[in-house]
C-alpha positions in Angstrom: -9.9 30.9 25.8 -12.4 31.7 23.4 -15.4 29.7 22.9 -15.3 28.0 20.1 -18.4 28.5 17.9 -21.6 26.6 16.8 -23.5 25.9 14.5 -26.2 28.1 16.0 -23.8 31.0 16.3 -23.4 31.0 12.5 -27.2 30.7 12.0 -27.4 33.9 14.5 -24.9 35.8 12.2 -26.8 34.7 8.3 -30.3 34.7 9.9 -31.0 31.2 9.1 -32.3 28.7 11.3 -30.0 26.0 12.5 -31.7 22.8 11.1 -30.6 24.9 8.0 -26.9 25.0 9.0 -26.5 21.9 10.1 -27.8 20.4 6.8 -25.9 22.7 4.8 -22.4 21.4 6.8 -22.9 17.5 6.7 -23.2 17.9 2.9 -27.4 16.8 2.6 -27.6 18.6 -0.4 -31.0 19.9 1.0 -29.6 23.3 1.2 -30.1 25.6 -2.6 -27.3 28.4 -3.7 -26.2 31.1 -2.6 -27.0 29.7 0.7 -24.9 27.1 1.1 -22.2 29.1 0.3 -22.7 32.0 2.8 -23.2 29.1 5.4 -19.9 27.6 4.0 -18.1 30.9 4.2 -18.8 32.4 7.0 -18.1 28.9 8.5 -14.7 29.5 7.9 -14.1 32.4 9.1 -15.3 31.8 11.8 -13.0 28.8 12.5 -16.3 26.3 12.7 -15.2 22.6 13.8 -17.9 20.0 14.1 -18.2 18.3 17.2 -17.2 15.3 16.4 -18.0 13.3 19.6 -21.3 14.4 19.3 -21.7 13.8 16.0 -20.7 10.4 17.0 -23.7 9.5 20.0 -25.6 10.5 17.1 -24.7 8.2 14.1 -23.0 5.3 16.4 -19.7 5.3 14.8 -16.6 6.4 14.8 -16.3 8.2 11.7 -12.6 6.6 11.1 -10.8 4.0 9.3 -7.7 1.9 10.1 -4.8 1.3 7.9 -2.9 -1.2 9.0 0.5 -2.0 7.9 3.8 -3.9 8.8 6.2 -1.1 8.9 4.9 2.6 9.0 8.4 3.6 8.4 8.9 1.9 5.2 8.0 5.2 2.4 6.1 2.4 0.2 2.8 3.2 2.1 2.8 6.6 2.3 1.2 7.5 -1.3 -1.1 4.9 -0.7 -2.3 6.8 2.6 -2.6 9.8 0.7 -4.9 8.2 -1.8 -6.9 6.6 1.1 -6.7 10.0 3.0 -8.3 11.9 0.7 -11.3 9.9 0.0 -11.8 9.4 3.2 -11.3 12.7 4.3 -14.1 13.4 1.3 -16.3 11.6 3.3 -16.0 12.0 7.1 -14.1 10.0 7.9 -10.2 10.4 9.4 -7.6 7.7 9.0 -6.0 5.7 11.9 -2.4 4.0 11.1 -1.6 0.8 12.5 2.2 -0.5 12.5 2.3 -4.1 13.0 5.4 -4.7 12.8 5.0 -8.5 11.5 4.0 -9.2 15.4 1.1 -11.4 16.1 0.2 -9.7 19.2 -0.1 -6.2 17.5 -2.4 -7.8 14.9 -4.7 -8.7 17.0 -4.8 -5.6 18.9 -5.9 -3.6 15.7 -8.4 -6.3 15.0 -9.9 -5.7 18.6 -9.8 -1.7 17.8 -12.1 -2.6 14.8 -14.1 -4.6 17.3 -14.9 -2.4 20.1 -16.1 0.9 17.7 -13.0 2.2 17.7 -12.5 2.2 14.3 -15.3 1.6 11.4 -13.6 -0.6 9.0 -10.0 -1.6 7.9 -7.8 -1.2 5.2 -5.2 -4.4 5.3 -1.9 -4.6 4.3 -0.1 -7.0 5.9 -0.9 -10.0 3.5 -2.1 -12.2 6.4 -4.4 -12.8 9.7 -3.3 -13.9 13.4 -2.6 -16.9 13.4 -4.5 -18.0 15.6 -7.8 -20.6 16.2 -10.8 -19.4 15.5 -10.0 -15.9 14.2 -10.8 -16.2 10.5 -14.5 -16.6 11.6 -14.6 -13.8 14.5 -14.0 -11.5 11.7 -15.6 -12.8 8.4 -18.4 -10.4 9.0 -16.3 -7.1 9.1 -15.8 -4.3 7.4 -12.4 -5.0 6.0 -10.6 -4.3 2.5 -7.2 -5.9 1.7 -5.4 -3.8 -0.2 -2.2 -4.9 -2.7 -1.2 -8.4 -0.3 -3.7 -11.6 -1.0 -5.6 -13.1 2.0 -7.5 -15.9 0.0 -10.4 -17.9 1.5 -11.2 -15.5 3.9 -14.1 -13.9 2.1 -12.5 -10.0 1.6 -12.5 -7.9 -0.8 -9.3 -6.9 -2.2 -7.3 -3.7 -4.6 -4.1 -5.6 -6.4 -1.5 -5.8 -9.0 -1.0 -8.4 -11.1 2.3 -9.4 -9.0 2.9 -12.4 -11.4 3.1 -10.9 -14.4 4.2 -7.3 -13.5 7.7 -9.7 -12.3 7.6 -11.4 -15.6 7.8 -8.1 -17.2 10.3 -7.3 -15.0 13.1 -10.4 -15.8 12.1 -10.0 -19.7 13.3 -7.0 -19.5 16.8 -8.6 -18.7 17.0 -11.6 -20.4 15.8 -9.1 -23.7 19.4 -7.5 -22.5 21.2 -10.8 -22.8 21.5 -11.7 -19.3 21.4 -15.3 -18.8 22.5 -15.9 -15.3 19.8 -13.8 -13.2 19.1 -14.2 -9.6 15.3 -13.2 -7.5 15.5 -12.1 -4.1 12.0 -12.8 -2.9 9.8 -11.4 0.1 8.8 -13.5 2.9 7.7 -17.1 1.9 5.0 -18.5 1.8 3.2 -14.8 1.9 1.1 -14.9 -1.2 2.6 -11.8 -2.7 5.9 -13.0 -2.5 5.2 -16.5 -4.0 3.7 -14.8 -6.7 6.2 -12.6 -7.5 8.9 -15.5 -7.5 6.7 -17.1 -9.8 6.6 -14.8 -11.9 10.1 -14.0 -12.2 10.8 -18.9 -12.9 8.2 -18.6 -15.3 10.2 -16.2 -17.8 13.9 -18.0 -16.9 12.1 -21.1 -17.3 9.8 -19.4 -20.8 14.0 -18.5 -22.0 14.8 -22.0 -21.3 17.0 -20.9 -18.4 18.2 -22.7 -15.8 17.8 -20.9 -12.1 21.3 -22.2 -10.1 21.2 -23.4 -6.9 21.3 -20.2 -4.6 20.0 -17.6 -6.8 16.5 -17.7 -4.6 17.1 -16.6 -2.0 14.8 -15.5 0.4 14.3 -11.9 1.8 12.1 -9.3 4.2 12.0 -6.6 2.3 14.3 -4.3 4.3 17.0 -2.8 3.2 20.0 -4.6 5.1 18.3 -7.8 3.7 18.8 -7.0 0.5 23.2 -5.9 1.3 23.1 -9.1 3.4 21.8 -11.4 0.4 23.5 -10.0 -2.2 26.7 -10.6 -0.5 25.4 -14.4 -0.7 25.0 -14.3 -4.1 28.6 -13.4 -5.0 30.0 -15.7 -3.2 28.6 -18.2 -5.3 31.2 -19.9 -8.0 29.0 -18.5 -10.7 27.5 -14.7 -9.4 24.3 -13.3 -11.9 24.7 -10.8 -14.0 21.5 -9.5 -13.3 19.1 -9.5 -10.1 15.4 -8.9 -9.7 14.7 -7.7 -6.4 11.3 -8.2 -4.7 10.6 -4.4 -3.6 12.4 -1.4 -4.3 14.5 -1.3 -0.7 16.8 -4.3 -0.5 17.3 -3.3 -4.4 18.7 0.2 -2.7 20.8 -2.5 -0.3 21.7 -4.9 -2.9 22.9 -1.4 -4.8 25.0 -0.5 -1.9 26.5 -3.9 -1.6 27.0 -4.3 -5.0 29.6 -0.6 -4.5 31.5 -2.0 -1.8 32.5 -5.0 -3.5 33.2 -2.9 -6.4 31.3 -3.4 -8.6 29.9 -1.2 -11.5 25.7 -1.1 -11.4 24.5 -1.3 -14.2 28.0 -2.5 -16.4 29.1 -5.4 -14.3 25.3 -5.9 -13.1 21.8 -5.0 -13.7 19.2 -4.5 -11.1 15.7 -4.4 -10.8 13.5 -3.8 -8.0 9.5 -3.2 -7.5 7.7 -0.4 -6.1 9.1 2.4 -7.6 9.7 4.6 -3.9 10.2 8.3 -5.0 13.8 7.8 -3.8 13.8 5.4 -7.0 14.4 8.4 -9.4 16.4 10.0 -7.2 18.5 7.3 -6.6 21.4 7.1 -8.6 22.0 5.8 -10.8 18.0 5.4 -11.1 16.6 2.2 -10.3 14.6 0.3 -12.7 11.5 -0.9 -10.8 7.7 -2.1 -11.8 5.9 1.3 -10.7 2.6 0.9 -9.0 -0.2 2.9 -9.5 -0.3 3.7 -4.8 -2.9 6.5 -4.7 -4.5 4.7 -7.4 -4.3 1.6 -4.9 -5.3 4.1 -1.8 -8.3 5.7 -3.0 -10.1 2.3 -4.8 -9.5 0.5 -1.2 -11.2 3.6 0.8 -13.7 3.7 -2.3 -14.4 0.0 -1.6 -14.9 0.1 2.3 -17.0 3.4 2.1 -19.2 1.3 -0.5 -19.3 -1.9 2.4 -19.5 0.8 5.5 -22.8 2.4 3.9 -24.1 -1.1 2.7 -22.5 -1.8 -0.6 -22.6 -5.9 -1.7 -19.0 -7.2 -0.9 -17.6 -7.5 -4.6 -16.9 -11.4 -5.4 -13.6 -10.1 -7.7 -10.7 -8.2 -6.9 -10.5 -4.9 -8.1 -6.9 -5.2 -10.6 -5.0 -2.3 -11.3 -2.5 -1.6 -14.0 1.6 -1.7 -13.6 4.4 0.1 -15.3 7.9 -1.3 -16.1 10.2 2.1 -15.5 13.5 1.5 -17.0 16.1 3.6 -15.5 19.3 3.2 -15.3 20.1 0.0 -13.1 19.6 -1.9 -16.1 22.1 -2.7 -19.1 22.8 -5.3 -21.6 24.6 -8.1 -20.3 28.8 -7.8 -19.8 30.4 -10.2 -22.6 
């Protein structure tokens, strides 16, 4: 096997010092053109790759960050990961994915990876900390950014959207189409994001003078099969809804599957609105009306915030709020007469 090229090999080929090559490849800003371009071109030709282990020994850093999510199989996280990874790679970091599946022991393992130096920082997207006495104090000073979810009173910087406002917009769209019996399938309560979306639903209904009958606020867990089950329960009620606002797209897909199984037309008989705007939402038939989140931008903003923390910057006191858009597509229509 050929030995991997070293900095000294690039230096010998170009007739420059190894220190010059090192500065050029580390983006130090101390090497001028055209030398900088020549060094990078030769490094690519020789298939040079930096020795990460040696660099980590020098910097005392892992040069890796953790992105911890509830369910790595949920396509919602893919665009966020792209934004995180593009920003991280540009700064010389790799990204490790952590999949908790709402298991408290697994959550603790990822925090242990951070505390043990296997990662330099964490982007947390689970909406909660492990429910263990004193746990918050043990991670209070760790470089952690919370993305999309919200963990109050923890002191972590947040990248967020206005969940309550976005939910209210979605329900107002249904009210504007003449719907009066509107149900809401929420995410897991009492998690803050789920409660905020439910509050937006309630605020829109109250402002329109519409009652929320018993059974019209079932609690879900963001999974497709749960959307199916809760939709079935809604249509076992004496007066089922003519519209359903669902806390995420995956459950909304389950709702639409169940409505079809019941012989109901979407949107002719029942309108459905989701939340997230997964890439499948536009390809679904009919295309799903949903709240679109700027997921790649969320990833970039969270990673940039984490890089600032790792560089010793001040922790933002106020969350970074990003805008959402209601994408009106084919699953909503005027209420049936």
